[in-house]
C-alpha positions as CSV (number, residue, x, y, z in Angstrom):
1,M,0.0,-0.1,0.1
2,Q,1.2,3.5,-1.0
3,K,1.3,6.4,1.4
4,I,0.2,9.7,-0.5
5,Q,0.8,12.8,1.7
6,M,-1.6,15.7,1.4
7,L,1.6,17.9,0.8
8,N,5.2,17.0,0.4
9,L,7.5,20.0,0.4
10,E,10.6,17.9,0.7
11,R,10.6,17.3,-3.0
12,Q,10.4,21.1,-3.7
13,Y,13.3,21.8,-1.3
14,A,15.4,19.1,-2.9
15,S,14.9,20.6,-6.2
16,L,16.2,24.1,-5.1
17,R,18.4,23.0,-2.1
18,E,21.6,24.8,-3.3
19,E,19.9,28.1,-4.1
20,I,17.9,28.1,-1.0
21,D,20.8,27.2,1.3
22,R,22.9,29.9,-0.4
23,A,20.2,32.5,0.1
24,I,19.9,31.8,3.8
25,E,23.6,31.9,4.2
26,N,23.8,35.2,2.6
27,V,21.4,36.7,5.0
28,L,23.4,35.1,7.9
29,E,26.6,36.6,6.6
30,K,25.2,40.1,6.2
31,Q,23.5,39.9,9.6
32,H,20.5,42.1,8.5
33,F,17.3,40.3,9.6
34,I,14.5,42.8,9.6
35,L,13.4,45.0,6.6
36,G,16.6,44.5,4.7
37,P,17.6,44.4,1.1
38,E,15.9,41.0,0.5
39,V,12.6,42.2,1.8
40,A,12.8,45.4,-0.5
41,A,13.8,43.4,-3.6
42,L,11.0,40.9,-2.9
43,E,8.5,43.7,-2.7
44,S,9.5,45.1,-6.0
45,E,9.4,41.7,-7.7
46,V,6.0,40.8,-6.3
47,A,4.6,44.2,-7.4
48,N,5.9,43.6,-10.8
49,Y,4.5,40.0,-10.9
50,C,1.0,41.4,-9.6
51,Q,1.1,44.3,-12.3
52,V,0.8,47.0,-9.5
53,G,3.0,49.8,-8.4
54,H,3.7,48.8,-4.7
55,A,4.0,45.9,-2.4
56,V,4.4,45.9,1.4
57,G,5.8,42.8,3.2
58,V,4.1,41.9,6.4
59,A,4.2,39.0,9.0
60,S,1.4,36.9,7.6
61,G,-1.6,36.6,5.3
62,T,-3.8,37.5,8.4
63,D,-1.8,40.6,9.0
64,A,-2.0,41.6,5.4
65,L,-5.9,41.6,5.7
66,L,-5.8,43.4,8.9
67,L,-3.5,46.2,7.8
68,A,-5.2,46.6,4.4
69,M,-8.5,47.2,6.3
70,K,-6.9,49.6,8.7
71,A,-5.4,51.5,5.7
72,A,-9.0,51.5,4.3
73,G,-10.3,53.1,7.4
74,V,-12.3,50.2,8.7
75,G,-13.2,50.4,12.3
76,P,-15.9,50.3,15.1
77,G,-19.2,50.6,13.8
78,D,-18.4,49.6,10.2
79,E,-19.4,46.5,8.4
80,V,-17.6,44.5,6.0
81,I,-19.0,41.9,3.6
82,V,-17.2,38.7,3.4
83,P,-17.9,35.1,2.0
84,A,-19.2,32.7,4.5
85,F,-17.1,29.8,3.2
86,T,-13.3,30.4,3.6
87,F,-10.6,30.5,6.3
88,V,-11.5,32.2,9.4
89,A,-8.9,34.9,9.1
90,T,-11.0,36.8,6.4
91,A,-13.6,37.5,9.1
92,D,-11.8,37.6,12.3
93,T,-9.6,40.4,11.1
94,V,-12.8,42.5,10.4
95,S,-13.8,41.8,14.1
96,L,-10.3,42.6,15.5
97,L,-10.7,46.1,14.2
98,G,-14.1,46.5,16.0
99,A,-16.0,46.2,12.7
100,T,-18.7,43.5,12.0
101,P,-18.6,40.8,9.2
102,V,-21.6,40.4,7.1
103,F,-21.7,37.0,5.5
104,A,-22.4,36.3,1.9
105,D,-23.4,33.0,0.5
106,I,-21.3,31.3,-2.2
107,D,-21.5,30.1,-5.8
108,P,-21.7,26.4,-5.5
109,V,-19.4,25.8,-8.5
110,T,-16.5,28.3,-7.9
111,Y,-17.0,28.4,-3.9
112,T,-16.5,32.2,-4.2
113,M,-18.8,34.9,-3.2
114,D,-22.3,34.8,-4.8
115,V,-22.7,38.2,-6.4
116,K,-26.4,37.8,-6.9
117,G,-27.0,38.1,-3.1
118,L,-24.8,41.2,-2.5
119,E,-27.5,43.9,-2.9
120,A,-29.4,42.6,0.2
121,L,-26.4,42.7,2.4
122,V,-25.3,46.4,1.9
123,G,-26.4,49.1,4.3
124,P,-25.4,52.4,5.6
125,A,-22.6,51.1,7.8
126,T,-21.0,48.9,5.0
127,K,-17.4,50.1,4.5
128,A,-15.7,47.3,2.5
129,I,-16.0,44.0,0.7
130,I,-13.5,41.2,0.8
131,A,-13.5,38.8,-2.2
132,V,-11.7,35.5,-1.5
133,H,-10.3,33.7,-4.5
134,L,-10.8,30.3,-3.0
135,Y,-8.9,27.1,-3.9
136,G,-6.9,29.1,-6.6
137,Q,-9.8,30.5,-8.8
138,A,-10.8,34.0,-9.0
139,A,-14.2,35.3,-7.6
140,D,-16.4,37.1,-10.1
141,I,-14.1,40.2,-9.9
142,F,-15.8,42.4,-12.5
143,E,-19.2,42.2,-10.9
144,I,-17.9,42.7,-7.3
145,A,-15.8,45.7,-8.5
146,K,-18.9,47.1,-10.2
147,F,-20.9,46.5,-6.9
148,A,-18.1,48.2,-4.8
149,R,-18.0,51.1,-7.1
150,A,-21.8,51.6,-7.0
151,H,-21.9,51.6,-3.1
152,N,-18.4,53.4,-2.6
153,L,-16.9,50.5,-0.9
154,V,-13.3,49.5,-0.5
155,F,-12.6,46.4,-2.5
156,I,-10.1,44.0,-0.8
157,G,-8.8,40.9,-2.7
158,D,-7.9,38.0,-0.5
159,T,-5.5,36.3,-2.9
160,A,-3.9,34.0,-0.4
161,Q,-4.7,30.9,-2.3
162,A,-4.6,32.3,-5.8
163,L,-1.2,34.0,-6.4
164,G,-0.7,33.5,-10.2
165,A,-4.4,33.1,-11.0
166,K,-5.7,35.2,-13.8
167,Y,-9.1,37.0,-14.6
168,A,-9.8,38.1,-18.0
169,G,-6.1,37.8,-18.7
170,D,-4.9,40.0,-15.8
171,A,-3.3,39.0,-12.5
172,V,-6.0,38.3,-9.9
173,C,-3.8,40.1,-7.3
174,S,-3.9,43.4,-9.3
175,F,-7.7,43.9,-8.8
176,G,-9.1,45.9,-6.1
177,D,-7.9,48.7,-3.8
178,F,-5.7,46.2,-2.0
179,G,-4.6,42.6,-2.7
180,C,-3.7,40.5,0.3
181,L,-1.2,37.7,-0.1
182,S,0.0,34.8,2.3
183,F,3.2,33.1,2.1
184,F,2.2,30.2,4.6
185,P,4.4,27.2,3.8
186,S,1.6,25.3,2.1
187,K,0.7,28.1,-0.3
188,N,1.6,28.0,-4.1
189,L,4.5,30.4,-3.1
190,G,5.3,29.4,0.4
191,A,8.0,30.5,2.9
192,Y,9.5,28.3,5.6
193,G,7.4,30.1,8.2
194,D,4.7,32.7,8.2
195,G,4.8,35.8,5.9
196,G,2.4,37.9,3.8
197,M,2.2,40.9,1.6
198,I,-0.1,43.7,0.6
199,V,-0.2,44.9,-3.0
200,T,-1.8,48.3,-4.1
201,K,-1.7,50.7,-6.9
202,S,-1.7,53.6,-4.4
203,A,1.7,55.1,-3.4
204,E,-0.1,56.9,-0.4
205,Q,-1.6,53.7,0.9
206,A,1.7,51.9,0.5
207,A,3.6,54.5,2.6
208,Y,0.8,54.2,5.2
209,L,1.2,50.4,5.3
210,R,4.9,50.5,5.7
211,M,4.4,52.7,8.8
212,A,1.5,50.5,10.2
213,R,3.7,47.4,10.0
214,A,6.4,49.2,12.2
215,H,4.4,50.6,15.0
216,G,3.2,53.6,13.0
217,S,6.8,54.7,12.4
218,A,8.6,56.1,9.4
219,K,11.5,57.1,11.5
220,K,13.0,55.0,14.3
221,Y,11.5,55.7,17.7
222,K,8.9,58.1,16.4
223,S,5.3,56.8,16.0
224,E,2.9,58.8,14.1
225,F,0.0,56.6,14.8
226,L,-1.0,53.4,16.6
227,G,0.4,50.4,14.5
228,W,1.7,46.9,14.7
229,N,4.8,44.8,14.8
230,S,4.2,43.0,11.5
231,R,7.4,42.8,9.4
232,L,8.3,40.1,6.9
233,D,11.7,38.4,8.0
234,E,14.7,38.8,5.7
235,I,15.4,35.2,5.7
236,Q,11.8,34.5,4.5
237,A,12.1,37.1,1.9
238,A,15.3,35.6,0.6
239,I,13.8,32.0,0.4
240,L,10.7,33.5,-1.5
241,R,13.0,35.3,-3.9
242,V,14.4,32.0,-4.8
243,K,11.0,30.4,-5.3
244,L,9.2,33.2,-7.2
245,P,10.7,32.7,-10.6
246,H,9.4,29.2,-10.5
247,L,5.9,30.0,-9.6
248,N,4.3,30.1,-13.0
249,R,5.8,26.7,-13.9
250,W,4.7,25.2,-10.5
251,N,1.2,26.7,-11.2
252,E,1.1,25.0,-14.7
253,Q,2.2,21.8,-13.0
254,R,-0.6,22.1,-10.7
255,R,-3.0,22.6,-13.6
256,E,-1.6,19.5,-15.3
257,R,-2.2,17.4,-12.2
258,A,-5.7,18.7,-11.8
259,A,-6.4,17.8,-15.3
260,L,-5.2,14.2,-14.7
261,Y,-7.4,14.0,-11.6
262,T,-10.3,15.0,-13.7
263,Q,-9.5,12.6,-16.3
264,V,-9.2,9.7,-13.8
265,L,-12.1,10.6,-11.7
266,R,-14.7,11.8,-14.1
267,D,-16.7,8.5,-14.2
268,I,-17.5,8.4,-10.5
269,D,-20.9,9.7,-10.7
270,E,-21.2,10.3,-7.0
271,V,-18.3,12.8,-7.0
272,I,-18.6,16.5,-8.1
273,L,-15.2,17.7,-9.6
274,P,-13.8,21.2,-9.5
275,E,-14.5,23.3,-12.5
276,T,-12.7,26.2,-14.1
277,V,-14.9,29.2,-15.2
278,A,-14.4,30.6,-18.7
279,G,-12.0,33.6,-18.5
280,R,-10.3,32.5,-15.4
281,T,-7.0,30.8,-15.0
282,H,-7.2,28.3,-12.0
283,V,-3.8,27.7,-10.0
284,F,-5.3,24.8,-8.0
285,H,-4.0,25.7,-4.5
286,Q,-6.6,22.7,-3.8
287,Y,-8.2,20.2,-6.0
288,T,-11.4,20.0,-3.9
289,I,-14.2,17.5,-4.7
290,R,-17.6,17.0,-3.2
291,V,-18.7,13.6,-1.9
292,P,-21.6,12.2,0.1
293,N,-20.7,10.7,3.4
294,R,-17.5,12.6,3.6
295,E,-16.3,11.4,7.0
296,A,-16.7,7.9,5.9
297,V,-15.0,8.5,2.6
298,Q,-12.1,10.3,4.2
299,N,-11.7,7.5,6.8
300,E,-11.7,4.9,4.0
301,L,-9.2,6.7,2.0
302,R,-6.9,7.2,5.1
303,Q,-6.9,3.3,5.6
304,L,-5.8,3.0,1.9
305,G,-2.9,5.4,2.6
306,V,-4.4,8.5,1.1
307,E,-4.3,11.7,3.0
308,T,-7.0,14.3,2.4
309,A,-8.2,17.5,4.1
310,V,-11.4,19.3,4.5
311,H,-11.2,23.1,3.6
312,Y,-13.5,24.1,5.6
313,P,-15.9,22.1,7.8
314,I,-17.7,25.0,9.4
315,P,-18.9,28.0,7.5
316,L,-18.0,31.3,9.2
317,H,-21.6,32.3,10.1
318,L,-21.9,29.3,12.2
319,Q,-18.5,29.4,14.0
320,P,-19.1,29.7,17.9
321,M,-17.4,33.1,18.1
322,Y,-20.0,34.5,15.7
323,E,-23.1,33.1,17.5
324,H,-23.9,36.7,18.9
325,L,-24.5,37.9,15.4
326,G,-27.7,35.7,15.1
327,Y,-27.1,33.7,12.0
328,K,-29.0,30.3,12.1
329,K,-28.4,27.1,10.2
330,G,-30.2,27.3,6.9
331,R,-29.4,31.0,6.4
332,L,-26.6,30.6,3.9
333,P,-27.4,27.1,2.4
334,E,-24.7,26.8,-0.3
335,A,-21.9,27.6,2.1
336,E,-23.5,25.2,4.5
337,K,-23.8,22.4,2.0
338,A,-20.3,22.8,0.8
339,A,-18.9,22.7,4.4
340,G,-20.5,19.3,4.7
341,E,-19.3,17.8,1.4
342,V,-16.0,19.2,0.3
343,L,-12.9,17.1,0.3
344,S,-9.4,18.2,-0.8
345,L,-7.0,15.6,-2.5
346,P,-3.3,15.8,-2.5
347,I,-2.1,18.3,-5.1
348,Y,1.3,20.0,-5.5
349,P,3.8,20.5,-8.4
350,H,5.9,17.5,-7.5
351,L,3.0,15.0,-7.1
352,L,3.8,12.2,-9.4
353,P,1.3,11.0,-12.0
354,E,1.3,7.5,-10.7
355,E,0.4,8.9,-7.2
356,I,-2.6,10.6,-8.8
357,H,-3.7,7.3,-10.4
358,Y,-3.4,5.7,-7.0
359,V,-5.4,8.2,-5.3
360,G,-8.0,8.0,-8.1
361,G,-8.0,4.1,-7.8
362,A,-8.5,4.3,-4.0
363,L,-11.5,6.8,-4.4
364,K,-13.1,4.5,-7.1
365,Q,-12.8,1.5,-4.6
366,V,-14.3,3.5,-1.8
367,M,-17.2,4.9,-3.8
368,A,-18.0,1.5,-5.3
369,K,-19.0,0.2,-1.8
370,P,-22.9,-0.2,-1.5
371,E,-23.1,1.8,1.7
372,M,-21.5,4.8,-0.2
373,R,-23.5,4.5,-3.3
374,T,-26.9,4.2,-1.7
375,K,-26.5,7.4,0.3
376,V,-25.7,9.5,-2.6
377,T,-27.1,13.1,-2.2
378,L,-25.2,15.0,-4.9
379,A,-25.7,15.5,-8.6
380,R,-22.9,16.5,-10.9
381,V,-22.7,20.2,-11.6
382,S,-23.3,20.9,-15.3
């Protein structure tokens, strides 16, 4: 029996070992660990990659969201529209600023914000909207941007899972007033620890963000406003600079592996496979399927040596910390249904084709069992 890991970063490191080791050694030799030349160079390179004028390195993707909203003026009494189906940081950063998240349901095919329901969510206190480009595919950016303009909202793109994705031919991270990136190790461009970045077209906002990440200071020991300690480490920036030139190739390899998965799994009627919407370029941070009896399927696959993950088992509006907002089960049905059915399969650039065939064979074996087939509740999305 094979063992297929959800993610294997050892293979990536092995392919770049000499370059990464040399980059780390260079930082150690120069002894400049915070906001040094590697961070500045990475900011310039990421800004260029995202087709924007400015990029500001911060300590994490969560901090990128927090500081972007702070720069946008989000604060107590404000409301921010966020999708109900995503990682919790998209909402808890809103709450940390004293504002209130307003949860939107999702499109069941893309798992991103359903634009059809947005008008019902906007009110006099609405300050911003955060579009999450979940699993590596863009949300409906044009419609969300049009909605934001019509209501004078700040448009923030959560691109943590979609760096390198495109929408209508342009980089997804280039859309909106701010684009927020995460360099968590598992991301398509991952550091060896936490890291994040904010991209923007505004020189004024970039200058503010550089101060906000350093206790509100442009000059040492002189704080102009209340800020944070949220700086991208020099060593992480050096590692990311080694990896960035490989990102487009790695994303293409993810698409190739996704295509192979789809080919292998397309005949399993009980499974819904991911789709790429026309005009969007998917980078498959996750290859996420939908299955009936998910916990049983996941357990059976584990016994066959296949690791899987659930992104995400509880929609945000039903998280215990948001009980006070009064959302009840059934309020956002698509987010709730997805949370009960999604299952992410292993996918990364160095995953071998034979490993994908093994995962596919294991899933077919599991889904062929009568107890799985008789409880099917899904229909293939057309």
